[in-house]
C-alpha positions in Angstrom: 95.0 86.5 134.8 96.6 84.4 132.1 100.3 83.8 132.5 102.6 84.3 129.5 105.4 81.7 129.0 108.2 81.3 126.6 109.5 77.7 126.4 112.9 76.5 125.1 114.0 72.9 124.2 115.9 71.6 121.3 113.4 68.7 120.8 110.3 69.8 118.9 108.2 67.0 120.4 109.2 68.0 123.9 108.2 71.6 123.1 104.8 70.4 121.8 104.3 68.3 124.9 105.2 71.2 127.2 102.8 73.5 125.3 99.9 71.0 125.8 100.8 70.6 129.5 101.1 74.3 130.2 98.0 75.4 128.3 95.7 72.8 129.7 93.1 74.6 131.8 93.5 77.9 130.0 95.4 79.8 132.6 98.8 79.7 130.9 99.6 80.9 127.3 102.8 79.8 125.6 103.6 82.9 123.6 106.7 81.5 121.9 108.9 78.5 121.4 112.7 78.4 121.1 115.0 75.6 119.9 118.1 76.8 121.7 119.3 79.3 124.4 120.2 82.1 122.1 116.7 82.0 120.5 115.2 81.8 124.0 116.9 85.0 125.0 115.8 86.8 121.8 112.2 85.6 122.2 112.1 86.6 125.8 113.3 90.1 125.0 110.6 90.2 122.2 107.6 88.9 124.2 108.5 89.9 127.8 106.7 86.8 129.3 106.0 86.2 133.0 108.1 83.0 132.9 110.8 81.6 130.6 110.9 77.8 130.9 114.3 76.6 129.6 115.8 73.2 129.1 119.1 73.2 130.9 121.0 71.3 128.1 120.7 72.7 124.6 123.2 73.0 121.7 125.1 76.3 121.5 123.9 78.6 124.2 122.6 76.3 127.0 119.9 77.0 129.5 122.3 78.3 132.3 124.0 80.8 129.9 120.5 81.9 128.6 119.3 82.3 132.2 122.4 84.4 133.0 121.7 86.7 130.0 118.0 87.1 131.0 118.7 87.7 134.7 121.3 90.4 133.9 119.2 92.2 131.3 117.7 95.2 133.1 114.8 95.3 130.6 113.8 91.8 131.7 113.7 92.3 135.5 110.1 91.1 135.7 110.8 87.8 133.9 111.3 84.7 136.0 113.3 81.8 134.7 112.6 78.1 135.4 115.0 75.4 134.4 113.8 72.1 133.0 115.8 69.0 132.8 115.7 65.2 132.6 118.2 64.6 135.4 118.6 66.1 138.8 122.3 66.9 138.4 123.5 68.7 141.5 126.2 70.6 139.7 123.9 72.0 137.0 121.3 72.8 139.6 123.8 75.0 141.6 124.9 76.6 138.4 121.3 77.4 137.5 120.6 79.0 140.8 123.8 81.1 140.7 122.8 82.2 137.2 119.4 83.5 138.4 116.9 80.7 138.0 113.9 80.8 140.3 113.0 77.2 139.8 114.2 73.8 138.7 111.8 71.2 137.3 112.2 67.6 136.1 110.5 66.6 132.8 109.3 63.5 134.6 107.1 65.5 137.0 103.3 65.2 136.7 101.7 67.8 134.4 99.8 69.5 137.2 103.0 69.9 139.3 104.7 71.5 136.3 101.8 73.9 135.9 101.6 74.7 139.6 105.4 75.3 139.7 105.3 77.7 136.8 102.4 79.6 138.4 104.2 79.7 141.8 107.4 81.1 140.2 105.3 83.8 138.4 103.9 84.8 141.8 107.4 85.3 143.2 107.9 82.0 144.9 110.6 79.4 144.2 110.1 75.8 143.2 113.2 74.6 145.0 112.6 73.0 148.3 114.8 74.3 151.2 116.0 70.8 152.0 117.2 70.4 148.4 119.1 73.8 148.7 120.9 72.5 151.8 121.8 69.2 150.2 123.3 70.9 147.2 125.2 73.6 148.9 126.6 71.1 151.5 129.0 70.0 148.8 129.4 73.1 146.7 129.2 76.0 149.0 129.4 75.0 152.6 133.1 74.8 153.2 134.0 78.4 154.2 134.9 78.6 157.9 134.8 82.4 158.5 131.9 84.6 157.3 132.8 86.5 154.2 133.3 90.4 154.4 130.2 90.9 152.2 128.1 90.0 155.2 129.3 93.2 156.9 127.0 95.1 154.7 124.0 93.7 156.4 122.5 94.9 159.7 122.1 92.5 162.6 118.4 92.0 161.8 119.1 91.5 158.1 121.6 88.8 159.0 119.0 87.1 161.1 116.6 87.3 158.2 119.1 85.8 155.8 119.8 83.0 158.1 116.1 82.2 158.4 115.7 82.3 154.6 118.5 79.7 154.3 116.5 77.6 156.8 113.5 77.6 154.5 111.2 79.9 156.5 108.6 82.0 154.8 108.2 85.7 155.4 105.3 85.0 157.8 107.4 82.5 159.7 110.4 84.7 159.9 108.1 87.5 161.3 106.9 85.2 164.0 110.4 84.1 164.9 111.7 87.7 165.0 108.6 89.2 166.4 108.1 91.7 163.6 105.4 92.1 160.9 105.5 90.3 157.6 105.8 93.7 155.9 109.0 94.5 157.9 110.4 91.1 156.9 109.7 91.9 153.2 111.6 95.2 153.7 114.6 93.4 155.1 114.5 90.8 152.3 114.5 93.5 149.7 117.5 95.2 151.4 119.4 91.9 151.6 118.9 91.2 147.9 120.0 94.8 147.0 123.1 94.8 149.2 124.3 91.4 148.1 123.4 91.8 144.4 120.9 88.9 144.4 117.9 88.3 142.3 115.5 86.4 144.6 115.2 84.2 147.8 116.7 81.2 146.1 119.9 83.0 145.4 119.8 84.4 149.0 119.6 80.9 150.4 122.6 79.8 148.4 124.5 82.9 149.3 124.0 82.3 153.0 126.0 79.1 152.6 128.5 80.5 150.1 129.3 83.4 152.4 129.7 81.3 155.4 126.7 82.5 157.4 125.2 79.1 157.6 126.9 75.7 157.4 125.1 72.5 156.3 123.5 70.7 159.2 123.8 73.7 161.6 121.4 76.5 160.3 
């Protein structure tokens, strides 16, 4: 099935290059191009793509603000957002994840890696490596000593699952660790996201550090 993608970048040549990269092979269709974040949000609402690929730095409404608007729009719950940037800025990356981005790509990545990452995000995965999550939250979100009250909403098993998500484990791996089925893990993950008001596993991993459940280097 062909994936539908909206791309946003303030440089026309970059947009043209992204279109060529994504549409190579015929499995991805760029349905619209935007030159800034506000236009990206409008076109995303109009076309309802599988993925919105947004440059993080654009004039006016930037990629993070556009991501936040898309992620909080109840009519766009099926749209996954991927951030695209030239530099791996830790502060911007954390901001993007908090806003609801499911992936973070560098423009310097090989074309096939960009295509693969977009397809992975459309399938519900994240393009952010667990080790990178830990490195980032170590500075920005790992300083709380006592677990936050929000964690009291979770059952003991859900807490175990959230800790495992922060450790980078897949649903299958979590199931093996906790001796439950993969389907049961998916149920727990859905409950965690609902109770904590999170969009996906990437936000859940960050939340585990922000809420004090996991501290960098300890797991």
